MARTOR-662586 format. One line per 8 residues: number of its first residue (from 1); their letters; for each residue x, y, z of C-alpha. Coordinates in steps of 0.25 Angstrom, whole numbers. Each point is the difference from the previous one (the first is absolute). Layout:
// residues N
NUM = A = X:Y:Z ~ ...
// end
This chain:
// residues 734
1 = XXXXXXXX = 604:604:22 ~ 11:7:9 ~ -9:7:11 ~ -13:1:6 ~ -6:11:-8 ~ -7:-5:-13 ~ 0:10:-13 ~ -9:-2:-11
9 = XXXXXXXX = 6:7:-13 ~ -10:0:-12 ~ 7:-1:-12 ~ 0:10:-12 ~ -8:-8:-10 ~ 11:3:-11 ~ 9:-8:9 ~ -8:-12:0
17 = XXXXXXXX = 2:-12:-9 ~ -9:-1:-11 ~ -5:-14:3 ~ 1:-1:15 ~ -9:7:11 ~ 4:12:8 ~ 11:-4:11 ~ -1:9:13
25 = XXXXXXXX = 14:1:6 ~ 1:-1:15 ~ 10:7:9 ~ 1:-1:15 ~ 2:11:10 ~ 10:-2:12 ~ -7:-5:13 ~ 1:9:12
33 = XXXXXXXX = 13:2:7 ~ 8:-4:-11 ~ 8:12:-2 ~ 10:-1:12 ~ 8:12:5 ~ 13:3:-4 ~ 10:11:3 ~ -11:11:2
41 = XXXXXXXX = -8:-6:-12 ~ -12:-10:0 ~ 1:-5:-14 ~ -6:10:-8 ~ -6:8:12 ~ 7:14:3 ~ 1:5:15 ~ -11:10:-5
49 = XXXXXXXX = -10:-11:-4 ~ 3:-8:13 ~ -3:13:8 ~ -13:2:-8 ~ -4:-15:2 ~ 2:3:15 ~ -8:11:0 ~ -11:-5:-8
57 = XXXXXXXX = 0:-12:10 ~ -1:10:13 ~ -11:8:-8 ~ -8:-14:-4 ~ 1:-5:15 ~ -5:14:6 ~ -14:-3:-1 ~ -10:-9:5
65 = XXXXXXXX = -11:3:-10 ~ 0:-9:-11 ~ -4:10:-11 ~ 10:9:4 ~ 11:-11:0 ~ -4:-5:-14 ~ -1:15:-5 ~ 15:2:6
73 = XXXXXXXX = 4:-12:-7 ~ -6:3:-14 ~ 6:14:0 ~ 13:-4:6 ~ 2:-11:-10 ~ -3:8:-12 ~ 10:10:4 ~ 11:-11:3
81 = XXXXXXXX = 0:-5:-14 ~ -6:12:-7 ~ -13:-8:-5 ~ -11:7:-7 ~ -11:-5:10 ~ 0:-11:11 ~ -12:-8:6 ~ -1:-7:12
89 = XXXXXXXX = -10:-12:2 ~ -4:-7:13 ~ -5:-15:1 ~ -13:-3:6 ~ 4:-10:11 ~ -14:-7:-2 ~ -3:0:-15 ~ 15:2:-5
97 = XXXXXXXX = -6:12:-9 ~ 11:11:-2 ~ -6:14:1 ~ 7:12:-5 ~ 1:9:13 ~ 11:11:-4 ~ 8:5:-12 ~ 10:10:-5
105 = XXXXXXXX = -4:8:-12 ~ -13:-7:-1 ~ -14:4:-3 ~ -9:0:13 ~ -10:-9:-9 ~ 10:-12:1 ~ -1:-1:16 ~ -9:-12:3
113 = XXXXXXXX = 3:-8:-12 ~ 2:-14:3 ~ 7:-11:-7 ~ -1:-15:2 ~ 11:-9:4 ~ 9:-3:-13 ~ -6:12:-8 ~ 9:10:-5
121 = XXXXXXXX = 14:3:5 ~ -4:2:15 ~ -9:-12:0 ~ 12:-9:-5 ~ 9:6:10 ~ -10:-2:11 ~ 0:-16:-4 ~ 15:-2:-3
129 = XXXXXXXX = 5:9:11 ~ 12:4:-9 ~ 2:14:-8 ~ -5:1:-14 ~ 5:9:-12 ~ -9:1:-12 ~ 7:8:-12 ~ -9:6:-11
137 = XXXXXXXX = -12:-2:10 ~ -11:5:-10 ~ 4:-11:-10 ~ -1:-10:12 ~ -13:-8:-3 ~ -2:-5:14 ~ -1:14:6 ~ -13:6:6
145 = XXXXXXXX = -9:9:-7 ~ -6:7:12 ~ 9:11:0 ~ -2:4:-14 ~ -15:-2:2 ~ 1:9:13 ~ 8:11:-6 ~ 5:-2:-14
153 = XXXXXXXX = 7:13:0 ~ 9:-2:13 ~ 14:-5:1 ~ -1:-15:3 ~ -7:-3:-14 ~ 12:5:-6 ~ 11:-6:8 ~ 11:-7:-8
161 = XXXXXXXX = 7:-7:12 ~ -7:-4:13 ~ 7:-7:12 ~ -8:-7:12 ~ 7:-3:14 ~ -7:-8:11 ~ -1:5:14 ~ 3:-12:7
169 = XXXXXXXX = -1:0:15 ~ 3:-14:8 ~ 0:-8:-12 ~ -14:6:-4 ~ -3:9:-12 ~ -8:12:6 ~ 0:8:-13 ~ 7:5:-13
177 = XXXXXXXX = 8:12:-4 ~ -1:3:-13 ~ 7:12:-9 ~ 0:3:-15 ~ 9:8:-10 ~ -8:6:-11 ~ 12:7:-6 ~ 6:-11:-9
185 = XXXXXXXX = 9:-5:13 ~ 1:-14:5 ~ 2:-4:13 ~ 13:-5:5 ~ 6:-10:10 ~ 4:12:8 ~ -14:6:-1 ~ -5:-15:6
193 = XXXXXXXX = 10:0:10 ~ -3:14:6 ~ -15:-4:0 ~ 3:-12:7 ~ 9:7:11 ~ -12:8:4 ~ -12:-10:-1 ~ 4:-7:12
201 = XXXXXXXX = -1:12:8 ~ -13:3:-7 ~ -5:-14:4 ~ 4:2:13 ~ -7:14:2 ~ -13:-6:-7 ~ 0:-12:9 ~ 2:10:12
209 = XXXXXXXX = -11:9:-5 ~ -10:-11:-2 ~ 3:-6:14 ~ -2:13:5 ~ -13:3:-8 ~ -5:-14:5 ~ 3:3:14 ~ -7:14:-1
217 = XXXXXXXX = -12:-8:-6 ~ 0:-10:12 ~ 2:13:10 ~ -11:6:-7 ~ -9:-13:0 ~ 4:-3:15 ~ -4:15:3 ~ -14:-2:-7
225 = XXXXXXXX = -2:-13:7 ~ 4:7:13 ~ -11:11:-4 ~ -11:-10:-3 ~ 4:-9:13 ~ -1:13:8 ~ -13:4:-7 ~ -6:-14:4
233 = XXXXXXXX = 6:1:15 ~ -5:14:0 ~ -15:-5:-4 ~ 1:-11:9 ~ 2:10:11 ~ -11:9:-4 ~ -9:-12:0 ~ 4:-4:14
241 = XXXXXXXX = -1:15:5 ~ -13:3:-6 ~ -6:-11:10 ~ -14:-4:-5 ~ -2:14:-7 ~ -3:-4:-14 ~ 1:14:-6 ~ 12:4:7
249 = XXXXXXXX = 7:-13:-4 ~ -4:3:-15 ~ 5:14:1 ~ 14:-3:6 ~ 1:-12:-10 ~ -3:9:-12 ~ 9:12:5 ~ 11:-9:3
257 = XXXXXXXX = 0:-8:-14 ~ -1:12:-8 ~ 13:6:7 ~ 7:-14:-1 ~ -3:-3:-15 ~ 0:15:-4 ~ -14:0:-5 ~ -7:12:-5
265 = XXXXXXXX = -14:-4:6 ~ -7:-11:6 ~ -13:-4:6 ~ -6:-12:9 ~ -15:-5:-2 ~ -6:-10:10 ~ -11:-8:-3 ~ -13:3:10
273 = XXXXXXXX = -2:-12:9 ~ -15:0:-2 ~ 0:3:-15 ~ 8:-2:-14 ~ 3:15:0 ~ 15:6:1 ~ 2:11:10 ~ 12:9:-1
281 = XXXXXXXX = 7:1:13 ~ 14:6:-4 ~ 3:9:-11 ~ 15:6:-4 ~ 2:12:-10 ~ -15:-4:-7 ~ -12:9:-1 ~ -10:-2:10
289 = XXXXXXXX = -10:-3:-10 ~ -1:-15:-4 ~ 5:-1:-15 ~ -10:-10:-6 ~ 12:-8:-7 ~ 8:-1:13 ~ -12:-6:6 ~ -3:-9:-12
297 = XXXXXXXX = 15:-5:-1 ~ -1:-4:15 ~ -13:-7:-1 ~ 6:-7:-12 ~ 12:-4:9 ~ -10:-5:10 ~ -7:-8:-10 ~ 11:-8:-5
305 = XXXXXXXX = 8:0:13 ~ 13:3:-7 ~ 9:12:-1 ~ -3:8:-13 ~ 7:11:-7 ~ -7:11:-8 ~ 7:-3:-12 ~ -5:-14:0
313 = XXXXXXXX = -14:4:0 ~ -2:5:-13 ~ -11:-8:-4 ~ -10:9:9 ~ -5:12:-6 ~ 2:8:13 ~ 15:-2:0 ~ 1:10:-10
321 = XXXXXXXX = -6:11:8 ~ 9:-5:12 ~ 12:1:-8 ~ -4:15:-4 ~ -3:3:14 ~ 14:-5:5 ~ 7:8:-11 ~ -8:13:3
329 = XXXXXXXX = 5:-2:15 ~ 14:-2:-4 ~ -1:-14:5 ~ 7:-13:-5 ~ -3:-14:0 ~ -11:-6:9 ~ 0:-14:7 ~ -11:-6:9
337 = XXXXXXXX = 4:-10:10 ~ -11:-8:8 ~ 0:-2:15 ~ 0:-14:2 ~ -5:-7:13 ~ -3:-14:1 ~ -3:-1:-15 ~ -9:11:1
345 = XXXXXXXX = 1:15:-5 ~ -1:10:10 ~ 4:12:-8 ~ 9:6:-10 ~ 13:8:1 ~ 2:10:-13 ~ 14:4:-3 ~ 3:10:-10
353 = XXXXXXXX = 15:3:-6 ~ 6:13:-4 ~ -3:4:-15 ~ 9:-9:-10 ~ 2:-10:10 ~ -4:-14:1 ~ -1:-11:12 ~ 11:-10:0
361 = XXXXXXXX = 0:-14:5 ~ 6:4:13 ~ -9:11:2 ~ -13:-9:-2 ~ 7:-10:9 ~ 1:10:11 ~ -14:5:-2 ~ -5:-15:1
369 = XXXXXXXX = 8:-1:14 ~ -6:13:5 ~ -14:-3:-5 ~ 1:-13:7 ~ 4:6:14 ~ -12:11:-2 ~ -10:-11:-3 ~ 4:-9:12
377 = XXXXXXXX = 0:13:8 ~ -14:4:-5 ~ -6:-14:1 ~ 5:-1:15 ~ -4:14:4 ~ -14:-4:-6 ~ -1:-13:7 ~ 4:7:13
385 = XXXXXXXX = -10:11:-1 ~ -11:-11:-4 ~ 4:-8:12 ~ 1:11:10 ~ -14:5:-5 ~ -6:-14:2 ~ 7:0:13 ~ -6:13:4
393 = XXXXXXXX = -14:-5:-3 ~ 2:-13:6 ~ 4:8:12 ~ -12:8:0 ~ -9:-11:-2 ~ 7:-8:11 ~ -1:12:10 ~ -14:3:-3
401 = XXXXXXXX = -5:-14:0 ~ -9:-5:11 ~ 4:-13:-1 ~ 13:-5:8 ~ 10:-4:-10 ~ 14:-7:3 ~ 10:-4:-10 ~ 10:-12:2
409 = XXXXXXXX = 12:-5:-8 ~ 1:-15:-2 ~ 6:-3:13 ~ -11:8:7 ~ 8:12:4 ~ -9:12:1 ~ 2:10:-13 ~ -11:10:3
417 = XXXXXXXX = -11:3:10 ~ -10:10:-4 ~ -6:10:11 ~ -14:-8:0 ~ 9:-13:4 ~ 8:8:11 ~ -13:4:6 ~ -7:-13:-1
425 = XXXXXXXX = 12:-8:5 ~ 6:9:9 ~ 14:-1:-8 ~ 11:11:-3 ~ 3:-1:-14 ~ 14:5:1 ~ 4:-10:10 ~ -8:-12:-8
433 = XXXXXXXX = 7:3:-13 ~ 10:-12:-3 ~ -3:-8:12 ~ -9:-13:0 ~ -15:2:2 ~ 0:-9:12 ~ 10:8:7 ~ -8:13:-1
441 = XXXXXXXX = -15:-5:0 ~ -7:-6:13 ~ -11:-5:-8 ~ 0:-15:0 ~ -10:-2:-11 ~ 7:10:-9 ~ 14:-7:3 ~ -5:-14:-3
449 = XXXXXXXX = -7:4:-13 ~ 13:6:-5 ~ 8:-12:5 ~ -9:-10:-7 ~ 1:8:-13 ~ 14:0:1 ~ 2:-15:1 ~ -10:-2:-11
457 = XXXXXXXX = 7:-2:-14 ~ -14:3:-7 ~ 0:14:-4 ~ -15:1:4 ~ -7:12:7 ~ -3:-3:15 ~ -13:6:7 ~ -2:-1:15
465 = XXXXXXXX = -6:9:12 ~ 7:7:11 ~ -6:2:13 ~ 6:12:7 ~ 0:2:16 ~ -9:13:-3 ~ -11:-10:-6 ~ 4:5:-14
473 = XXXXXXXX = -1:-10:-10 ~ 9:1:-12 ~ -1:-8:-13 ~ 14:-3:-6 ~ 2:-3:-15 ~ 15:-4:-1 ~ 4:0:-14 ~ 14:-5:-6
481 = XXXXXXXX = 7:9:-9 ~ 6:-8:-12 ~ 12:4:-8 ~ 3:-1:-14 ~ 6:-14:1 ~ -12:-5:8 ~ 6:0:14 ~ -6:7:12
489 = XXXXXXXX = 8:12:3 ~ -10:5:11 ~ -14:1:7 ~ -9:11:1 ~ -11:0:12 ~ -12:8:-1 ~ -9:1:12 ~ -13:5:1
497 = XXXXXXXX = -9:4:13 ~ -12:-9:-2 ~ -5:2:14 ~ -13:6:-3 ~ -1:-10:-12 ~ 2:-11:10 ~ -10:5:10 ~ -10:2:-12
505 = XXXXXXXX = 2:-14:-4 ~ -2:-5:14 ~ -13:7:2 ~ -4:-5:-14 ~ 4:-15:5 ~ -8:2:12 ~ -12:4:-7 ~ 1:-11:-10
513 = XXXXXXXX = 2:-10:12 ~ -11:5:7 ~ -9:0:-13 ~ 5:-14:-3 ~ -4:-5:13 ~ -13:7:-1 ~ -3:-6:-13 ~ 3:-14:3
521 = XXXXXXXX = -12:-3:7 ~ -9:6:-11 ~ 7:-8:-11 ~ -1:-13:8 ~ -14:3:2 ~ -2:2:-15 ~ 7:-13:-2 ~ -8:-7:9
529 = XXXXXXXX = -13:6:-6 ~ 5:-4:-13 ~ 3:-14:3 ~ -15:-2:7 ~ -5:6:-12 ~ 6:-10:-10 ~ -3:-12:9 ~ -15:5:2
537 = XXXXXXXX = -1:1:-15 ~ 0:-14:-7 ~ -2:7:-14 ~ 6:13:-6 ~ -4:6:-12 ~ 12:5:-10 ~ -2:14:5 ~ 0:-4:14
545 = XXXXXXXX = 12:-8:0 ~ 8:10:-7 ~ -4:11:10 ~ 3:-10:12 ~ 14:-2:-6 ~ 3:13:-2 ~ -4:4:14 ~ 7:-12:6
553 = XXXXXXXX = 13:4:-8 ~ 0:15:4 ~ -2:-4:14 ~ 12:-10:0 ~ 9:11:-6 ~ -4:10:11 ~ 4:-11:10 ~ 13:-3:-6
561 = XXXXXXXX = 3:16:0 ~ -4:0:14 ~ 9:-12:3 ~ 12:6:-8 ~ -2:14:7 ~ 0:-7:14 ~ 12:-8:-4 ~ 8:11:-5
569 = XXXXXXXX = -2:9:12 ~ 4:-13:9 ~ 13:0:-8 ~ 3:14:1 ~ -3:0:15 ~ 8:-13:1 ~ -11:-7:7 ~ 4:-15:1
577 = XXXXXXXX = 13:1:-7 ~ 8:-12:4 ~ 14:0:-4 ~ 8:-13:-1 ~ 10:-6:-9 ~ -6:-6:-12 ~ 4:-5:-14 ~ -6:9:-11
585 = XXXXXXXX = 3:-10:-10 ~ -9:-10:6 ~ -11:11:1 ~ 2:3:-14 ~ -1:-14:-5 ~ -14:-2:8 ~ -6:12:-7 ~ 5:-4:-14
593 = XXXXXXXX = -6:-14:2 ~ -14:6:5 ~ 0:10:-12 ~ 5:-9:-10 ~ -15:-5:-4 ~ -4:14:-1 ~ 11:3:-10 ~ -2:-14:-8
601 = XXXXXXXX = -15:5:-1 ~ 5:13:-7 ~ 10:-9:-9 ~ 12:7:7 ~ 13:-6:3 ~ 3:2:14 ~ 15:-3:4 ~ 8:1:13
609 = XXXXXXXX = 14:2:0 ~ 9:-2:12 ~ 16:2:1 ~ 7:-12:5 ~ 8:2:13 ~ -6:14:2 ~ -5:2:14 ~ -15:6:0
617 = XXXXXXXX = -3:0:15 ~ -6:13:6 ~ -5:5:13 ~ -14:2:-2 ~ -15:-4:1 ~ -2:-12:-9 ~ -15:3:-2 ~ 2:14:-4
625 = XXXXXXXX = 12:-4:-8 ~ -10:-10:-7 ~ -10:12:-1 ~ 11:8:-8 ~ 5:-11:-10 ~ -16:-4:-2 ~ -4:14:-4 ~ 12:3:-9
633 = XXXXXXXX = -2:-13:-7 ~ -16:0:-1 ~ 3:15:-7 ~ 10:-5:-10 ~ -10:-11:-4 ~ -12:9:0 ~ 6:10:-9 ~ 8:-9:-9
641 = XXXXXXXX = -8:-5:-13 ~ -3:-14:-2 ~ 12:-7:-6 ~ 9:9:7 ~ 12:-4:10 ~ 2:3:14 ~ 13:-2:7 ~ 4:-1:15
649 = XXXXXXXX = 14:2:3 ~ 6:-2:14 ~ 16:3:4 ~ 8:7:10 ~ 11:11:-1 ~ 8:5:10 ~ -8:1:13 ~ -13:1:-8
657 = XXXXXXXX = -10:-10:-5 ~ -6:3:-14 ~ -15:-4:-5 ~ -3:3:-15 ~ -14:-1:-6 ~ 2:2:-16 ~ -12:0:-9 ~ -2:2:-15
665 = XXXXXXXX = -12:9:3 ~ -3:14:-7 ~ 10:7:9 ~ -2:12:8 ~ 4:14:-5 ~ 11:8:7 ~ -10:11:6 ~ -9:-11:7
673 = XXXXXXXX = 12:-8:5 ~ 2:8:14 ~ -15:0:2 ~ -3:-15:-1 ~ 2:-3:15 ~ -10:11:4 ~ -14:-4:6 ~ -10:-1:-11
681 = XXXXXXXX = 9:3:-12 ~ -3:-6:-13 ~ 8:2:-12 ~ -7:7:-12 ~ -3:-10:-11 ~ 2:-12:9 ~ -6:-12:-3 ~ -15:2:2
689 = XXXXXXXX = -3:-14:4 ~ 10:0:12 ~ -8:4:10 ~ 5:3:14 ~ -1:8:12 ~ 11:8:-3 ~ 7:-2:13 ~ 8:-13:-4
697 = XXXXXXXX = 14:7:-3 ~ -3:10:12 ~ -1:-12:9 ~ 13:-6:-5 ~ 8:14:1 ~ -4:0:14 ~ 3:-14:5 ~ 14:2:-8
705 = XXXXXXXX = 3:13:7 ~ -4:-7:14 ~ 11:-10:-4 ~ 10:11:-2 ~ 1:-3:-14 ~ -4:7:-13 ~ -8:-2:-13 ~ -1:6:-13
713 = XXXXXXXX = -3:-1:-14 ~ 7:0:-13 ~ -8:0:-13 ~ -1:4:-15 ~ -13:1:-6 ~ -3:-11:-10 ~ 13:-8:7 ~ -6:-5:13
721 = XXXXXXXX = 3:3:13 ~ 9:-5:12 ~ -4:3:15 ~ 11:-2:9 ~ 1:-2:16 ~ 14:1:7 ~ 0:-6:14 ~ 11:0:11
729 = XXXXXX = 5:-14:1 ~ -2:-7:15 ~ 13:3:8 ~ 5:-14:7 ~ 9:1:12 ~ 11:-10:-2
// end
């Protein structure tokens, strides 16, 4: 081997030795540049040939279109060496496959044929990077048969000598130039040299053209990305500019999406907030009538909560009619994209491409971004409209309410004052909002009640009465506002005018008091007469004894009722209330000791729990506080079934002393709990054996309130009850 061009020469069978296999003769062609220029001559090249090569080089590099460059290379190379035909292959950078993209005197059916690396002459040249000549090509066993299969009557299947030269750029083979003789000639070293002089220019032109094409593709891609980014930005602007108008927002979004993605048509459905049906809110280049197939496609999209293409829904019978409808209206591919907000479908955007066009991944991604913006805008607009409607309703309720209402934040600053509160409390809502209630209200009872509630760590409603200078009496119910974390975020004070009720109650109390006084003497006389009758009758029949016992028991109940009524009146009128520092723990212990026998008789466990180190001293009337504990504990024992448990707990928290009486009784229904402290109220289905006057809890409530405290009940049916009392600690001067 004396050069870089390998030549296979298939021997004539007559020249082969009889006992030896055929031997191919190999001849090398000269490498590029081996023909030095001497005295106006370049080896075997003439000046005319050199000028021709220069012209060919200029023609090859004149274009930046790969196919134009390759066509020029094929034509000029064939003309240069007077070849019968020529072919140009380009190598796919990803797969290594050689594709025939241009040729001279070549059937069009050849274009697009592929060769694998190592297949035929071009495949071998692509691997070795060296020129290759094959003489007697038709007898070469390794030649490809695809040309003969594609066009058996063309030139290439009859070629007798074929040459392949690599198109090498920057030490990389980009393609292969191939030429053929069909008239019996063989390619010479000079032919190879001539082709090697033009292939570097061809490879450079191909590299530049490919780079130009890649740059153009990148520019086109950037332009598409820019257009889609502009579409997304435009939709975002449309959503913002639409404010809270859902219809306008949908129409603007659809119009801009159709324009940016060059769609043929589109539609936006939104789910009805009050039903599962879909409502058309925007339409672009579609008939006003609701085509059933489009609606079914949208409903399917809502059901699966995913983007769906019409061609992927062929399992449904109705898609055939939909496809026909799209074809009749000269429309292309249909895609349905759900509008997702907080994992909930609020609507569907339908995009329809021009005829014959399918949606690519980039367009689908753009649609997903656009629908995300629209969905968020729709959800926010609906939320705003719903909140605004609720605010308007609330404002109407507050304005028309006859009750005085004040809303405070967690720090006690005024947030809202309704007209009734302005009138009742002589407040100016505009000046009060944002300021502490104590700065704008000159009503001590209201200010102290709110201050006590703000200091409390227990989120419980507080109720108290407010006496105004105008002799008006308001009942204030101060309730905490609890946020999602369970913390107090504010308070609402609702104040009702109970002046008439209090006057009626006073008149009723006066009547009861008078009647009680008037009844006391007849009751005493009756008791005396029964006692005299009992002493004067040594022997009773069973019927007489039963009648006597019933009469005596009834009179005793009337006497207890009269006594409780008079006691309650004295408490409410603060008659005989003697306030002094006392220990609620000692009082409670005394009551527990006295009632333990009663609990034991019912086989109940009575327990007193006192927190160590807790101050339980209060400023109060010890006798009245004894009455509070006794009434609560007696009720717990009375309403707890035999074998149950009653627990008394005493501790202090902040500036309050807390007493809880817990039982394992039947519990109190929620609807009855607000009324258990009313006079004569009895819970329905309560223990029939637990008889009483119905005034015990009313007396407890009155005494506690006289001591600036509060009492409440916490209960669930079947789980017992807890009656709680909170009293202010006694303040000591250090």
